[in-house]
C-alpha positions, 0 to 999 in steps of 0.5 A: 610490472604485473608483480606490483599488483598484490591481488584481492588485498590491493584492490580492496584498498583501492575500492575503499580509498575510492569511496573515501575520497568522494564522500559527497557523491557517495552520500548523494548516490546513497541518498537517491538509491534510498529514495528509490527504495522508499518510493517503491516500499511506500507506494506498494506498502500504502496500496497493500495496507489500505486494501488489506485493512479494508478486507479485514474490517469487511470481514469483521462485520460478521456477515458470510455473504455479501449481496450487491447489485450487478457489476458492482465494484469491491470497493463500496465507496462506489456502490450506489443506492440502487437495490430495493430495501424490500429485498431483505425480507425476501432473503430473510425468508430463505431457510438458511439465512440467519440474519440480513442487514440492508445497508447504505454506503455513503462517502463523505465529500470532504473527508472521503471516509465511508459511512454505513447508514445501517438499521442498527438492530439488524446490523449489530445482530450480524456478529457479537455486536459493537463493542462500546468504548464509551457512549451508547448507540444512535436513537435519534435521526441526527445521532452517529457513532464513530470507531475508536481510530477516527475518534483518536485521529480526529479528537472525537468525543461522545457528545461532540457535534461532527459534520458528515455529508454536510449535516451535523450529527451528535456523537453518542458512542465511540466503538472498537473498529473493525466493523467495516466503516469509521461512522455509522448513522441511522439508514433512514437519515442516510436515505433522506440525505441522498434521496434514496427512499427505500433503497440501499447499497448492498445486503450483509447476510449471515447464514446458518452454516450452509454458505454456498447452498444459501448463496445459491438460493439468494441467487434465485431471487435475482440472478443478475445480482453479484452474490459473494461469500465472505472468504471469496471477497477477502481473497479478492482484496489483494492489490496483486488480484486487482487489475486496476492497480497492477498498472500503477504499481508497475509504473511506480516500480519502473520509475524507481528502477529508472531513477536508480539507473540514471543516478548511477550511470551519471555518477559513474560516467562522471567519476570515470572521466575524473579517474582516467589517469588513475585507471591508466596507472592501474592498468600499467601497474598490471590490473586487468580489464576484469579487475577494473570492472570488478572494482567499479561494479563493487563500489556501485554494489556497495553504494547501492546496498547502503542506499537500499538499507538507508531506504528501508530504515526510512520506510519503517520509520515513515511507518511508525510516524504515521501510525502514531499520527494517523492510526487509520492509514495502514502501510503493509511492508512484506518481506517479499517487497523488501527484498524486491526493493533491494534487488530492483535497486541492485538491478537499476544500479547494475544497468547503469554502471556497466556501460561506464565500467566496460568503457573504463576497462578498455582505456588504453594505458598510454592514452589514459595517462596522458589524459588531462 
């Protein structure tokens, strides 16, 4: 009887035949695994992308030292206006300091977009300055400038009136993105709106070259302040370096693995019940337990890889669509996480398929053939 088994070619024929006989179930399995991959890549990609993009924008301000109050967050949206603006004059007197820009950082309650309230001349002097695509700097208390990304996504033009912090502002200029915030308004205006007279959230400092020496001198003014170099700050802007985000990412990844596990487990359990007689026939024809396990796990691996590739394609499509519809939303897809999502899908699928496959391989041929 064993002579009727023709080896790997027969096993491959059985493999494709079983998949072709159940197209709907195969499609749903592929779709479920694709959803898992999309879930992992979108969550990790959005988290990493937003953090990475914020770090680049902060670096683009032109400062090489950041001075913040004690226990301040690396996310400027959570900054409080607790630092005296007069500290800027003390920092400016340090021999190694080239320029200081006191900045009040506010978050618009409706859009949650960060707004930098700045002394235009001092902030602009930190780098080569704003690059205006249209218009001019603000001059009056009720004027503001916007970057090109927010202007494009919200259809803002020079001369428009736009509401920020529940106050109307006339947009006088559109600048190239990469200077920290999306909107910039006069420092005095921001202080008046929130009642933070002569107080700011932080100071951007440009040194004359000796960053560490200048940083040490700034710390002497108030050792409790948090003084970081820009390189240190940018290195922190990574999702793997943020302990607050690690549990969230791990939870999402774990959820994806559970989805894959449950879908494959349900699919394999139902499929094996339907194919009990077929498995009995195969064992009667000479298929060993290993052949049965190999066939079932091979089908699962094919569905998982197909689902993973579909999920990756959907994620890249979603990234392209979001880039066009919402340019300010950054999704960072790294090769590590792309291959990691495939591995996690295979892991969940393997866990879900192993027990049903082992159970099927142990069927007694006589009992399996009598199964109705």
